[in-house]
Backbone bond lengths (Angstrom), bond angles and torsions (degrees), N, CA, C in turn:
res aa  C-N    CA-C-N  psi(-1)  N-CA   C-N-CA  omega(-1)  CA-C   N-CA-C  phi
1 M - - - 1.486 - - 1.494 116.37 -
2 V 1.385 117.98 151.20 1.392 116.70 175.32 1.555 106.80 -95.50
3 S 1.331 109.30 156.78 1.578 117.44 -178.52 1.511 112.75 -59.94
4 A 1.257 116.36 154.84 1.522 123.21 -177.23 1.435 114.52 -59.71
5 G 1.392 120.67 -29.30 1.447 124.65 -179.45 1.495 106.23 100.67
6 N 1.336 110.11 177.28 1.497 126.13 -174.97 1.522 107.30 -125.76
7 S 1.356 117.41 118.54 1.464 121.83 -179.00 1.506 111.06 -60.97
8 E 1.320 116.98 -20.19 1.530 119.96 178.79 1.392 119.91 -73.93
9 I 1.521 110.89 -26.68 1.427 121.37 -170.56 1.585 110.88 -106.57
10 D 1.287 114.89 119.35 1.509 119.80 -179.96 1.531 107.27 -81.19
11 V 1.318 120.56 -48.72 1.474 125.09 -170.34 1.468 113.56 -129.80
12 S 1.313 114.51 125.93 1.495 123.14 163.41 1.544 111.54 -95.05
13 V 1.305 116.46 124.79 1.459 118.15 -179.81 1.460 103.89 -109.10
14 I 1.284 116.64 120.13 1.515 127.50 -179.20 1.444 114.66 -106.59
15 L 1.358 116.16 120.93 1.406 117.88 -178.15 1.603 105.44 -117.47
16 P 1.411 116.75 109.41 1.403 119.24 170.50 1.483 112.31 -86.04
17 V 1.297 120.48 116.65 1.381 124.57 -166.53 1.528 112.66 -132.54
18 R 1.362 115.65 148.88 1.457 119.36 174.05 1.558 107.17 -158.11
19 N 1.277 116.46 116.09 1.555 120.88 176.52 1.616 105.32 59.17
20 E 1.359 115.49 55.05 1.439 119.68 178.06 1.679 110.93 -113.69
21 E 1.359 112.28 33.47 1.435 113.40 -172.38 1.500 113.05 -62.44
22 R 1.405 116.22 -29.38 1.539 119.03 176.64 1.523 117.64 -68.12
23 F 1.267 113.58 -25.86 1.488 116.75 -172.77 1.470 118.75 -117.36
24 I 1.402 118.34 -23.90 1.481 118.30 -163.61 1.503 110.44 -62.13
25 N 1.368 119.03 -31.04 1.453 124.61 178.25 1.419 106.30 -53.39
26 R 1.261 126.36 -50.96 1.397 132.23 -170.65 1.475 110.48 -67.24
27 V 1.300 117.11 -38.54 1.400 124.10 177.75 1.519 108.85 -61.81
28 L 1.299 118.00 -55.98 1.411 128.98 -176.62 1.525 112.39 -63.77
29 E 1.332 115.73 -33.28 1.500 120.64 168.87 1.499 113.93 -64.59
30 D 1.349 112.79 -43.38 1.559 117.37 173.58 1.502 112.58 -57.84
31 L 1.425 118.54 -37.21 1.436 118.06 -178.99 1.442 107.62 -78.92
32 R 1.281 128.14 -30.36 1.400 133.61 -176.10 1.610 106.10 -64.17
33 E 1.304 115.33 -39.18 1.399 126.90 -179.21 1.596 116.50 -77.54
34 Q 1.255 115.39 -5.21 1.458 116.05 -177.53 1.352 116.62 -66.24
35 N 1.367 118.19 135.62 1.484 121.50 -178.22 1.561 109.87 -81.75
36 Y 1.255 115.08 68.55 1.467 126.18 179.52 1.547 110.44 -145.49
37 S 1.246 118.32 138.11 1.559 122.57 179.06 1.500 110.31 -50.37
38 K 1.305 119.57 118.76 1.546 125.07 178.22 1.582 107.04 -59.73
39 D 1.424 119.36 -31.99 1.359 117.65 -178.14 1.542 111.94 -71.42
40 K 1.221 117.26 -8.95 1.514 121.51 179.52 1.543 120.25 -98.37
41 I 1.381 108.23 -5.07 1.399 117.24 178.64 1.614 116.54 -124.66
42 E 1.228 115.08 158.74 1.435 115.60 173.10 1.516 109.57 -135.19
43 I 1.326 116.40 146.88 1.545 121.24 -175.15 1.466 106.04 -113.75
44 I 1.418 114.48 126.55 1.495 115.97 -178.82 1.543 105.44 -125.47
45 V 1.242 117.34 110.70 1.414 125.58 177.09 1.505 110.80 -92.36
46 V 1.398 119.61 112.96 1.531 117.17 -178.30 1.596 103.97 -111.99
47 D 1.315 107.71 112.83 1.488 116.10 -175.36 1.559 112.41 -97.19
48 G 1.320 117.14 125.85 1.413 124.42 -178.69 1.589 112.20 -80.77
49 M 1.235 120.95 49.59 1.374 122.94 175.26 1.558 109.38 62.93
50 S 1.237 117.34 56.34 1.549 124.62 -174.91 1.598 109.27 -63.16
51 E 1.285 114.16 137.83 1.425 119.86 176.32 1.524 115.81 -96.94
52 D 1.389 116.21 7.83 1.432 128.17 175.08 1.383 114.67 -110.23
53 K 1.348 124.84 -154.84 1.445 128.02 170.90 1.471 116.98 -95.23
54 T 1.359 114.34 27.91 1.500 111.89 177.02 1.448 117.17 -57.09
55 V 1.346 118.64 -45.92 1.541 119.15 -177.51 1.499 112.04 -66.59
56 S 1.432 114.79 -41.90 1.527 114.72 -179.95 1.588 107.05 -64.92
57 E 1.217 122.64 -38.16 1.510 120.72 177.30 1.445 109.46 -64.06
58 A 1.321 120.15 -45.00 1.450 119.72 -175.01 1.528 109.19 -67.71
59 E 1.309 120.01 -32.02 1.480 125.64 -177.94 1.612 108.38 -60.88
60 K 1.393 113.71 -24.02 1.455 115.40 -174.83 1.546 110.31 -66.54
61 F 1.290 113.42 -17.82 1.541 119.69 -175.20 1.570 112.76 -95.85
62 T 1.326 117.36 5.39 1.494 121.10 -171.91 1.599 107.78 -56.07
63 D 1.280 117.63 -37.66 1.453 119.73 -170.18 1.549 114.08 -92.25
64 D 1.464 115.94 -0.93 1.381 123.26 -175.66 1.585 109.03 -88.74
65 F 1.273 119.31 -11.84 1.476 124.62 -175.72 1.558 106.05 -132.04
66 P 1.285 114.76 136.47 1.497 117.44 179.70 1.583 107.40 -68.95
67 R 1.452 115.19 -33.83 1.345 118.76 -177.22 1.596 106.63 -119.03
68 Y 1.225 113.91 105.87 1.591 115.53 -172.27 1.489 106.72 -146.24
69 R 1.267 119.87 119.46 1.499 129.85 176.78 1.491 115.75 -117.45
70 I 1.357 125.63 144.64 1.459 127.19 165.03 1.532 104.03 -118.88
71 L 1.420 112.15 117.71 1.477 111.95 -178.29 1.603 104.90 -113.98
72 E 1.301 109.20 154.20 1.557 116.27 176.34 1.619 111.24 -85.73
73 N 1.234 112.63 145.74 1.447 122.53 176.33 1.586 111.09 -124.36
74 P 1.297 117.89 80.45 1.490 120.87 -173.42 1.550 112.21 -62.41
75 G 1.395 113.69 -19.36 1.354 112.18 172.06 1.508 124.54 -75.12
76 K 1.334 112.92 -17.13 1.420 127.90 177.61 1.570 115.98 71.45
77 L 1.224 115.28 -28.84 1.459 115.95 -174.71 1.635 111.95 -70.56
78 S 1.279 118.06 150.41 1.372 118.24 176.63 1.393 115.32 -61.79
79 S 1.429 118.69 -39.21 1.442 120.51 179.63 1.504 113.01 -56.29
80 R 1.303 117.59 -42.31 1.476 122.57 175.78 1.535 108.17 -66.28
81 A 1.257 124.24 -44.49 1.415 126.81 179.53 1.491 112.08 -53.73
82 R 1.360 114.10 -48.26 1.461 122.64 176.77 1.471 112.17 -48.38
83 N 1.444 111.01 -51.26 1.433 119.90 -173.64 1.597 114.13 -66.20
84 I 1.320 108.36 -37.51 1.489 113.80 174.49 1.560 110.18 -59.32
85 G 1.261 111.69 -49.26 1.418 120.70 -179.91 1.752 114.81 -55.89
86 I 1.378 105.19 -45.23 1.478 108.28 176.48 1.394 115.88 -63.65
87 R 1.373 120.19 -36.34 1.447 123.74 -176.70 1.465 107.45 -74.76
88 A 1.318 120.48 -28.19 1.472 117.00 178.47 1.591 112.24 -91.64
89 A 1.149 116.67 -5.76 1.547 123.34 -178.57 1.503 110.34 -74.18
90 T 1.377 114.65 140.28 1.443 122.38 177.05 1.541 116.70 -119.94
91 G 1.273 109.98 -2.32 1.567 120.02 -175.70 1.542 107.98 -70.64
92 K 1.406 113.58 166.46 1.505 121.69 174.83 1.467 106.28 -79.41
93 Y 1.403 116.68 -33.00 1.369 123.63 -172.34 1.554 111.75 -124.89
94 L 1.292 118.38 131.08 1.455 119.79 -178.68 1.573 111.99 -108.33
95 L 1.204 113.63 130.32 1.548 125.06 -177.91 1.551 109.96 -118.46
96 F 1.353 110.44 116.91 1.533 113.65 174.37 1.457 107.00 -92.10
97 I 1.292 116.14 135.06 1.573 123.75 175.52 1.570 103.70 -131.56
98 D 1.299 114.94 127.95 1.547 121.17 170.25 1.517 108.17 -68.70
99 G 1.376 111.63 162.04 1.527 115.45 177.80 1.460 115.04 -91.59
100 H 1.473 117.53 8.47 1.404 120.15 179.01 1.581 110.01 -131.70
101 C 1.337 112.06 55.78 1.467 113.00 178.08 1.574 108.95 -146.93
102 H 1.302 114.26 -179.11 1.512 122.23 -179.28 1.344 109.84 -130.93
103 I 1.357 121.28 136.28 1.422 130.91 178.55 1.588 108.06 -99.62
104 P 1.381 116.33 97.88 1.477 118.51 -174.54 1.533 115.77 -63.88
105 S 1.263 114.28 -27.87 1.473 118.47 -173.04 1.528 112.39 -108.31
106 R 1.324 118.22 132.95 1.426 121.70 174.50 1.484 119.43 -73.10
107 N 1.465 108.65 -7.08 1.460 116.35 -174.57 1.624 106.64 -110.06
108 L 1.257 116.84 18.23 1.445 118.63 177.18 1.542 115.73 -52.87
109 I 1.289 116.78 -53.23 1.428 121.51 179.52 1.546 112.41 -62.12
110 A 1.317 111.56 -52.49 1.487 117.79 176.09 1.512 111.34 -56.92
111 D 1.251 122.10 -42.05 1.475 119.88 179.14 1.547 111.12 -73.22
112 M 1.332 118.69 -26.38 1.452 122.00 177.03 1.521 108.67 -66.76
113 V 1.407 117.30 -50.39 1.355 121.98 -174.02 1.557 107.82 -68.45
114 E 1.362 124.88 -34.33 1.255 123.10 173.73 1.623 118.71 -64.06
115 L 1.412 107.67 -38.08 1.477 110.31 177.17 1.584 112.73 -69.11
116 F 1.351 112.67 -36.71 1.524 111.60 174.47 1.504 113.03 -63.46
117 E 1.278 118.39 -34.53 1.466 119.07 179.53 1.464 117.68 -79.53
118 E 1.385 118.66 -28.55 1.451 121.69 178.94 1.500 117.31 -96.23
119 R 1.372 114.23 -26.70 1.550 112.19 -176.87 1.485 112.15 -105.09
120 D 1.293 125.18 8.93 1.498 132.01 179.23 1.449 110.18 39.75
121 A 1.274 110.30 55.14 1.614 116.30 176.15 1.523 109.27 -115.65
122 P 1.345 115.34 130.33 1.533 118.05 178.03 1.494 115.13 -68.41
123 V 1.433 110.53 -25.31 1.480 112.44 -172.98 1.644 103.86 -129.18
124 L 1.303 110.98 145.24 1.469 119.31 172.16 1.531 109.35 -126.20
125 C 1.325 110.64 136.72 1.563 122.66 178.72 1.446 111.10 -107.59
126 R 1.289 112.92 157.42 1.466 115.76 -175.83 1.724 106.29 -134.82
127 P 1.298 110.61 144.99 1.400 110.77 170.92 1.723 110.89 -78.31
128 Q 1.393 112.16 143.19 1.435 111.32 -167.18 1.667 100.04 -133.61
129 P 1.315 116.56 72.60 1.429 121.72 172.71 1.528 117.56 -68.61
130 L 1.256 122.82 145.60 1.528 125.94 -177.53 1.540 107.45 -84.54
131 T 1.252 117.36 60.33 1.531 119.99 -169.35 1.490 111.44 -120.81
132 M 1.353 114.59 9.57 1.490 115.63 176.82 1.540 114.00 -65.99
133 Q 1.333 114.11 126.61 1.401 123.41 -173.76 1.608 113.02 -86.26
134 P 1.303 118.77 160.77 1.457 130.33 -8.74 1.475 116.14 -72.80
135 Q 1.372 118.48 152.95 1.365 121.39 177.57 1.474 111.72 -135.17
136 G 1.504 114.40 140.75 1.413 116.08 173.88 1.461 107.95 -95.98
137 T 1.368 119.76 -176.69 1.465 126.78 -172.60 1.504 105.79 -57.84
138 F 1.356 119.75 -44.74 1.427 117.52 -170.15 1.541 109.34 -74.82
139 E 1.280 120.97 -27.31 1.471 120.23 173.34 1.516 112.95 -69.45
140 Q 1.316 113.38 -40.33 1.491 123.89 178.03 1.559 104.76 -55.36
141 A 1.286 110.09 -49.39 1.575 113.02 -175.42 1.583 109.58 -62.66
142 V 1.315 116.07 -43.91 1.526 118.29 178.24 1.552 108.71 -57.28
143 A 1.411 113.39 -45.06 1.568 117.86 179.38 1.489 109.96 -49.12
144 I 1.348 115.62 -55.64 1.467 119.71 -169.09 1.624 112.07 -71.41
145 A 1.379 105.86 -36.13 1.459 110.18 176.16 1.474 116.44 -58.55
146 R 1.510 113.08 -50.83 1.402 117.94 178.72 1.516 114.77 -62.32
147 A 1.405 115.35 -25.05 1.484 119.16 -177.83 1.536 110.37 -78.45
148 S 1.323 118.06 -20.33 1.504 122.48 -172.76 1.546 109.70 -75.73
149 I 1.377 105.70 168.22 1.443 108.51 -173.51 1.561 116.84 -70.93
150 I 1.306 118.64 -10.41 1.389 125.46 -173.22 1.610 105.82 -112.61
151 G 1.412 115.50 4.67 1.494 116.12 -178.29 1.476 115.59 -119.37
152 H 1.410 115.68 9.55 1.480 116.05 166.52 1.579 108.19 -154.51
153 G 1.242 113.15 176.43 1.461 116.94 -179.52 1.526 116.43 -52.43
154 L 1.346 112.63 132.70 1.525 119.93 -179.35 1.484 110.28 -58.51
155 D 1.307 122.51 -30.69 1.489 120.35 176.15 1.432 116.82 -98.29
156 S 1.441 116.30 16.45 1.467 120.23 -174.43 1.541 105.77 -79.49
157 T 1.298 114.02 147.97 1.449 116.19 170.81 1.593 116.05 -122.16
158 I 1.359 110.81 19.80 1.422 119.74 -173.44 1.527 114.33 -71.05
159 Y 1.292 115.15 -11.20 1.514 124.04 173.51 1.597 117.40 -108.49
160 S 1.342 110.39 14.72 1.483 120.74 -176.85 1.503 110.94 -60.96
161 D 1.265 121.57 141.75 1.527 126.78 -171.67 1.565 112.69 -121.10
162 R 1.386 115.12 8.97 1.413 121.64 178.56 1.438 115.39 -143.02
163 E 1.266 122.81 150.08 1.422 125.83 178.48 1.476 111.13 -81.31
164 R 1.403 113.21 125.98 1.429 121.42 -169.93 1.596 107.86 -162.21
165 V 1.355 117.47 161.12 1.380 123.66 167.93 1.543 109.40 -76.82
166 V 1.369 113.44 130.84 1.614 120.83 -175.98 1.528 105.85 -139.08
167 N 1.399 109.87 165.11 1.463 111.58 162.09 1.490 114.98 -71.20
168 A 1.319 113.58 144.95 1.608 116.65 -172.75 1.454 107.70 -72.88
169 A 1.332 122.05 -19.48 1.600 120.83 -159.37 1.502 112.63 -52.13
170 S 1.404 118.99 -44.86 1.480 116.44 -172.87 1.362 117.10 -86.62
171 A 1.292 120.78 -19.94 1.491 123.22 -168.51 1.457 122.32 -140.97
172 G 1.413 117.07 8.12 1.498 123.04 177.56 1.470 108.43 -58.96
173 A 1.332 121.29 140.35 1.453 123.29 173.97 1.530 114.69 -155.13
174 M 1.241 112.10 -10.43 1.535 120.72 179.17 1.545 109.14 -124.04
175 Y 1.208 118.78 137.31 1.506 125.10 -171.05 1.607 111.93 -144.91
176 R 1.322 111.39 141.74 1.460 117.27 163.84 1.583 104.21 -70.81
177 R 1.311 115.26 142.70 1.495 118.38 -175.06 1.489 112.64 -63.09
178 E 1.323 123.11 -20.91 1.396 127.15 179.34 1.493 112.05 -69.54
179 V 1.342 115.95 -17.94 1.455 118.94 -178.96 1.524 109.71 -62.85
180 F 1.342 117.96 -35.26 1.395 119.43 -176.23 1.419 114.52 -77.94
181 D 1.357 116.44 -21.63 1.445 122.56 175.23 1.670 106.18 -70.11
182 E 1.268 111.13 -37.92 1.504 119.25 -175.79 1.559 115.84 -74.05
183 I 1.459 117.40 -51.02 1.332 120.70 -178.63 1.467 116.65 -108.03
184 G 1.418 121.03 2.68 1.414 119.14 -176.31 1.556 117.91 85.04
185 L 1.285 119.31 173.35 1.394 122.63 -166.90 1.546 104.70 -95.11
186 F 1.302 118.04 -171.01 1.439 122.19 176.55 1.537 111.75 -69.31
187 D 1.314 113.70 151.27 1.448 118.93 -179.19 1.538 106.64 -87.08
188 E 1.281 117.39 116.21 1.462 120.76 -176.07 1.502 119.38 -79.86
189 N 1.404 111.86 6.50 1.392 113.90 175.14 1.535 107.95 -86.77
190 F 1.388 119.91 -7.10 1.404 120.78 176.68 1.491 118.31 -93.12
191 D 1.394 113.22 133.78 1.361 120.97 178.53 1.467 108.13 -96.69
192 A 1.305 121.69 -18.48 1.492 127.06 178.95 1.493 107.82 -152.16
193 C 1.339 122.30 149.12 1.463 122.89 178.99 1.548 112.08 75.30
194 E 1.289 113.45 14.23 1.470 114.25 173.05 1.529 114.85 -72.11
195 D 1.227 120.36 -17.29 1.452 124.29 176.14 1.590 101.56 -78.81
196 V 1.281 118.13 -51.95 1.484 124.77 -175.81 1.652 105.62 -52.91
197 E 1.406 115.31 -46.46 1.394 115.39 -173.22 1.579 109.63 -66.49
198 L 1.301 119.40 -42.81 1.437 124.27 -177.94 1.597 106.35 -67.46
199 N 1.280 121.56 -33.53 1.435 120.47 178.91 1.442 113.21 -78.16
200 F 1.373 120.17 -24.42 1.349 121.60 173.82 1.555 108.73 -66.91
201 R 1.401 112.66 -43.80 1.431 110.63 173.32 1.488 116.70 -60.12
202 A 1.312 121.71 -32.72 1.417 125.70 166.69 1.423 113.22 -48.96
203 D 1.294 114.63 -49.22 1.498 122.69 -173.70 1.545 109.65 -71.12
204 Q 1.367 116.16 -36.43 1.407 122.22 172.43 1.636 112.17 -60.38
205 A 1.277 114.52 -31.84 1.458 123.71 -177.94 1.577 110.82 -83.93
206 R 1.388 115.76 -1.40 1.393 124.08 -174.87 1.529 111.42 55.87
207 L 1.306 118.03 40.19 1.411 116.70 168.81 1.500 116.47 -82.23
208 K 1.283 112.37 131.28 1.513 115.76 -176.06 1.497 109.78 -63.63
209 A 1.330 120.23 142.83 1.464 124.29 174.05 1.511 112.13 -138.89
210 I 1.373 117.29 134.88 1.318 126.17 -172.91 1.561 109.61 -115.26
211 I 1.399 120.22 134.60 1.403 120.59 169.08 1.504 111.36 -110.79
212 S 1.281 114.92 144.68 1.477 121.55 176.33 1.433 117.75 -143.34
213 P 1.285 118.70 138.48 1.605 120.71 178.05 1.531 107.42 -61.81
214 K 1.231 125.49 -24.15 1.455 126.81 173.30 1.468 113.69 -57.07
215 L 1.373 117.19 -24.26 1.410 120.10 -175.81 1.579 114.71 -98.74
216 T 1.342 109.11 10.36 1.505 114.42 -177.88 1.463 115.59 -53.12
217 V 1.423 115.09 136.11 1.425 120.89 171.96 1.507 105.78 -129.91
218 E 1.284 114.72 129.93 1.453 123.81 -171.63 1.646 108.10 -88.11
219 Y 1.273 118.68 136.77 1.523 124.98 175.43 1.572 106.82 -114.37
220 A 1.338 108.66 157.16 1.468 116.53 175.95 1.537 110.37 -86.90
221 A 1.326 114.29 136.08 1.578 116.01 177.60 1.498 109.41 -82.50
222 R 1.352 121.12 148.69 1.308 125.81 -178.99 1.555 112.15 -58.68
223 K 1.225 121.87 145.50 1.477 126.13 -178.87 1.515 117.96 -92.05
224 S 1.354 118.58 -6.37 1.513 117.15 174.83 1.502 102.72 -151.18
225 L 1.301 112.85 171.42 1.509 125.52 -176.95 1.678 107.64 -69.65
226 G 1.333 114.04 -34.43 1.437 122.34 -179.69 1.500 110.63 -65.07
227 A 1.447 113.94 -43.89 1.406 120.00 -176.23 1.576 106.19 -71.72
228 L 1.246 120.84 -40.30 1.395 127.09 -179.21 1.625 107.81 -60.79
229 F 1.291 112.29 -48.99 1.469 121.47 178.85 1.548 110.70 -53.69
230 R 1.298 112.94 -49.37 1.598 119.62 -177.74 1.481 112.20 -64.74
231 Q 1.292 116.30 -35.57 1.558 124.02 -178.53 1.468 104.75 -67.24
232 L 1.335 115.55 -57.59 1.545 119.28 -176.02 1.433 115.63 -68.36
233 Y 1.268 118.60 -22.49 1.539 122.49 -178.67 1.524 100.99 -72.89
234 R 1.334 119.86 -42.48 1.367 120.46 177.35 1.480 113.91 -56.23
235 Y 1.390 114.61 -46.81 1.431 119.25 176.65 1.644 113.81 -61.27
236 G 1.300 114.02 -33.37 1.454 118.42 -179.78 1.532 105.94 -68.55
237 V 1.365 120.06 -41.80 1.402 118.50 -178.08 1.594 109.01 -67.50
238 G 1.363 118.21 -36.95 1.422 126.02 172.05 1.505 107.38 -55.71
239 R 1.236 122.84 -50.77 1.364 123.72 -178.49 1.400 114.17 -58.48
240 W 1.331 120.37 -37.85 1.415 121.43 179.28 1.513 107.71 -63.03
241 R 1.289 114.57 -48.79 1.536 116.89 -177.75 1.611 104.76 -61.44
242 L 1.212 119.50 -44.18 1.584 119.76 179.13 1.519 105.24 -56.70
243 F 1.224 121.40 -54.52 1.483 124.08 -179.72 1.607 114.09 -55.11
244 R 1.374 114.01 -37.83 1.433 117.69 177.97 1.526 112.05 -69.81
245 K 1.429 117.66 -35.62 1.490 116.24 177.80 1.601 111.69 -87.22
246 H 1.266 114.30 -32.50 1.562 118.10 174.09 1.421 107.71 -128.06
247 P 1.398 119.16 95.33 1.465 120.71 176.02 1.621 117.46 -57.71
248 A 1.248 112.12 -27.91 1.552 119.62 179.14 1.517 108.01 -61.54
249 T 1.261 122.87 -18.84 1.467 122.02 -174.02 1.578 110.86 -84.74
250 L 1.321 114.78 -1.68 1.480 114.00 178.16 1.567 107.95 -79.01
251 G 1.375 108.33 102.89 1.402 114.37 177.74 1.496 121.77 -99.29
252 L 1.264 119.05 168.83 1.511 122.31 179.67 1.490 116.91 -46.54
253 G 1.308 117.42 -42.43 1.407 122.32 179.94 1.553 114.51 -62.47
254 T 1.320 115.85 -37.12 1.412 119.97 177.45 1.522 111.58 -75.86
255 I 1.273 117.16 -30.25 1.452 120.77 172.52 1.411 115.22 -62.70
256 I 1.428 114.97 -48.70 1.400 126.23 177.28 1.506 109.55 -48.66
257 T 1.421 112.32 -56.01 1.575 114.86 -171.29 1.460 108.83 -67.22
258 L 1.408 120.06 -27.70 1.335 120.40 -178.00 1.617 109.75 -75.34
259 L 1.228 117.09 -37.27 1.450 119.81 177.02 1.537 110.40 -69.68
260 F 1.317 113.28 -33.82 1.558 115.53 179.81 1.581 108.14 -67.43
261 T 1.294 117.46 -43.42 1.423 121.62 179.93 1.616 109.63 -60.44
262 L 1.196 112.90 -47.30 1.432 117.89 -176.59 1.685 105.70 -65.06
263 G 1.311 115.55 -36.58 1.410 115.12 179.75 1.568 111.71 -66.64
264 V 1.317 112.88 -36.87 1.611 115.50 -179.25 1.575 103.76 -66.93
265 V 1.188 121.82 -29.71 1.490 122.55 -170.82 1.602 103.98 -79.90
266 F 1.309 118.57 -50.36 1.422 124.54 -173.26 1.451 117.93 -88.75
267 Y 1.369 119.85 -15.18 1.500 123.96 177.59 1.523 113.33 -55.35
268 P 1.228 125.67 -50.78 1.589 129.28 170.18 1.419 112.25 -50.94
269 L 1.404 117.90 -50.10 1.415 124.87 -173.94 1.616 105.72 -63.76
270 I 1.180 117.11 -47.74 1.519 119.66 173.16 1.506 115.33 -48.82
271 W 1.240 120.13 -47.08 1.439 127.03 174.51 1.558 108.83 -57.51
272 F 1.300 114.32 -47.23 1.480 113.73 179.07 1.608 117.74 -66.98
273 S 1.339 114.88 -22.62 1.251 121.61 179.99 1.609 119.43 -84.79
274 S 1.438 108.70 -29.93 1.409 117.45 -173.37 1.457 109.68 -170.48
275 T 1.398 117.60 118.74 1.340 123.03 174.78 1.594 119.49 -60.01
276 E 1.287 103.25 -38.66 1.577 109.17 -178.01 1.572 107.54 -74.45
277 V 1.278 118.99 -46.79 1.551 122.72 173.41 1.627 105.72 -58.62
278 G 1.165 120.69 -36.95 1.506 116.98 176.50 1.487 118.74 -70.40
279 L 1.398 116.89 -27.24 1.475 117.37 174.70 1.490 101.42 -73.97
280 L 1.334 124.85 -39.42 1.417 122.96 -177.01 1.503 116.07 -62.19
281 A 1.235 108.68 -32.60 1.578 121.66 -173.98 1.666 103.52 -79.04
282 T 1.290 117.14 -22.51 1.416 117.83 179.46 1.464 114.51 -75.09
283 I 1.336 123.69 -13.21 1.325 126.00 -176.21 1.570 105.06 -72.53
284 P 1.360 126.93 -45.85 1.441 118.90 174.18 1.500 113.99 -69.69
285 V 1.302 118.15 -21.96 1.504 115.55 167.25 1.425 115.25 -65.51
286 L 1.278 122.55 -42.02 1.407 125.92 -179.53 1.607 110.86 -64.35
287 I 1.397 109.23 -40.62 1.524 115.99 175.95 1.405 112.07 -60.32
288 Y 1.313 116.67 -39.74 1.533 122.23 179.49 1.501 111.64 -66.64
289 L 1.317 116.16 -44.15 1.513 117.80 178.74 1.474 109.19 -68.80
290 A 1.295 125.34 -36.59 1.425 132.69 -178.42 1.560 106.39 -61.53
291 V 1.348 116.39 -44.96 1.458 121.54 -176.86 1.583 108.46 -71.20
292 V 1.250 115.65 -47.52 1.485 120.13 178.15 1.519 113.39 -63.00
293 L 1.130 117.51 -46.75 1.588 122.65 176.34 1.475 108.59 -63.10
294 G 1.357 117.86 -43.02 1.403 118.61 178.24 1.551 118.66 -61.99
295 M 1.344 108.78 -44.14 1.460 115.09 175.36 1.556 113.68 -63.19
296 S 1.409 110.95 -39.81 1.396 114.20 -175.66 1.609 112.39 -65.99
297 F 1.437 116.32 -37.22 1.344 119.54 176.32 1.487 111.37 -63.39
298 S 1.409 117.06 -44.92 1.422 118.50 177.22 1.533 122.83 -60.51
299 L 1.406 107.20 -25.69 1.397 116.11 -177.58 1.550 110.89 -81.45
300 V 1.242 116.65 -23.48 1.585 120.89 -177.66 1.470 109.48 -98.15
301 K 1.346 120.57 4.41 1.477 120.74 -175.90 1.398 112.00 -53.94
302 N 1.371 124.61 -37.11 1.450 126.37 -179.67 1.525 113.06 -125.21
303 R 1.269 112.22 30.80 1.459 122.45 179.75 1.562 108.84 -135.95
304 P 1.368 112.96 166.90 1.425 120.68 -179.67 1.499 112.84 -51.46
305 K 1.342 114.64 124.82 1.463 120.83 -175.22 1.521 110.62 -59.16
306 S 1.300 118.05 -26.57 1.471 124.56 -179.16 1.474 114.60 -52.49
307 M 1.403 113.36 -33.18 1.465 123.05 -178.97 1.692 107.02 -56.42
308 L 1.279 113.73 -27.17 1.485 115.91 -174.50 1.576 110.36 -61.97
309 F 1.192 116.15 -24.13 1.479 121.35 -177.51 1.570 109.48 -78.48
310 F 1.286 115.94 -26.40 1.450 119.64 178.40 1.451 118.44 -92.07
311 L 1.405 113.82 -35.30 1.435 116.93 -166.37 1.610 113.23 -64.51
312 P 1.275 119.35 -37.03 1.561 116.99 177.67 1.526 109.23 -58.57
313 L 1.318 114.06 -47.04 1.553 119.87 -174.97 1.583 106.64 -69.76
314 I 1.274 118.86 -28.47 1.505 117.09 -177.91 1.596 105.40 -73.95
315 F 1.359 119.13 -44.80 1.426 123.69 176.93 1.450 104.94 -55.79
316 F 1.249 120.19 -54.76 1.513 118.44 -174.50 1.543 114.10 -56.95
317 T 1.359 115.25 -37.05 1.436 119.70 179.87 1.472 113.32 -69.40
318 I 1.387 114.55 -37.76 1.496 125.26 175.24 1.499 110.14 -58.07
319 H 1.358 119.19 -49.02 1.345 119.06 -171.55 1.597 111.20 -81.92
320 L 1.315 115.61 -32.31 1.457 117.10 -178.55 1.580 108.56 -74.44
321 S 1.244 115.97 -41.15 1.519 119.10 179.24 1.541 117.20 -59.65
322 L 1.401 111.74 -41.63 1.433 114.78 177.60 1.469 110.17 -67.30
323 G 1.204 118.02 -43.68 1.626 122.98 178.13 1.339 112.18 -60.48
324 V 1.451 117.34 -46.73 1.493 118.82 -174.76 1.490 105.75 -63.79
325 G 1.330 113.56 -47.86 1.485 119.32 -177.44 1.650 113.82 -55.23
326 F 1.297 109.16 -43.38 1.477 117.47 176.98 1.552 112.02 -57.15
327 I 1.409 109.38 -50.55 1.417 111.91 -177.75 1.602 112.83 -67.43
328 A 1.350 113.00 -36.11 1.500 118.56 178.32 1.506 110.93 -62.79
329 G 1.236 114.35 -31.55 1.520 122.59 -177.45 1.475 110.26 -58.54
330 G 1.391 112.30 -42.39 1.483 117.54 174.81 1.388 118.26 -55.06
331 F 1.416 119.02 -33.10 1.404 122.61 -176.82 1.534 107.56 -92.95
332 K 1.258 118.05 -23.55 1.480 116.72 -174.44 1.534 115.36 -96.08
333 V 1.254 117.58 -23.27 1.446 116.81 179.87 1.465 112.82 -96.03
334 R 1.363 110.34 123.06 1.393 121.48 -168.15 1.617 110.70 -115.18
335 N 1.268 111.60 -16.00 1.519 112.17 -177.89 1.452 114.55 -130.98
């Protein structure tokens, strides 16, 4: 069970962090500048035994908030950090903020509370574009690729630009505290997609969820193909665990990236076995290339044409890393 809360605190802001020395200052500065009474919020930083200066940087903000705590997360995983934060929180509403993002609106918390009170929704979702500045050409290309229809999950709402009722699964990040009494805490077996798993349970419980552009939080795009691959590989592994626990979460997007990855592996072998079959197998390859190139050209229409050199490689990396991660998850996940 989650604690009963504190009538004096409206919002508990929980930051699950690990090795966020580069960005945590910016996040905490954004929270400090919020147009909301500091006496009505509490900040809970849950550190996963960082090996850099995350904690010392976070300690600089101790005097900026009347209620401010830095807690340890010996388990290191974000899922464990979230649960530590929930158990420590006393607010009516719980807001999760990562340590590597930017809050563009000074009214985020005020708008969140208003939506909770006016829309009668236990869960609020937020758009999460990869538009955190500064950005170079490659990072801009990653951002627009990930926001395109072939760059993220087909059922995802994280790039939504209008207020509406949605499924919580892909973008839920703000909750009435009673939600955790009803559906439980985050599954600490997850190293990635723990938020998707919890939000899936919220959808199963038929909890109403609202997304609004007012709640937008910006994230940084990855700076290299290697970094992008590692990020989405983790998501792929998380998607496997999610599928294993909730088979209904296996969506078309995951199936497509899985088939794509298998195709990359077996396409050369098919050519070695039979030229005729290899020619037949080339058809879906050509279709894939046409879709990727067509999407790449459409995305650079009003943008720097230099992005065209990056976009096909970025799309290939997105699809391959998710598929490889999903397959690897089947071998790595034992419990």
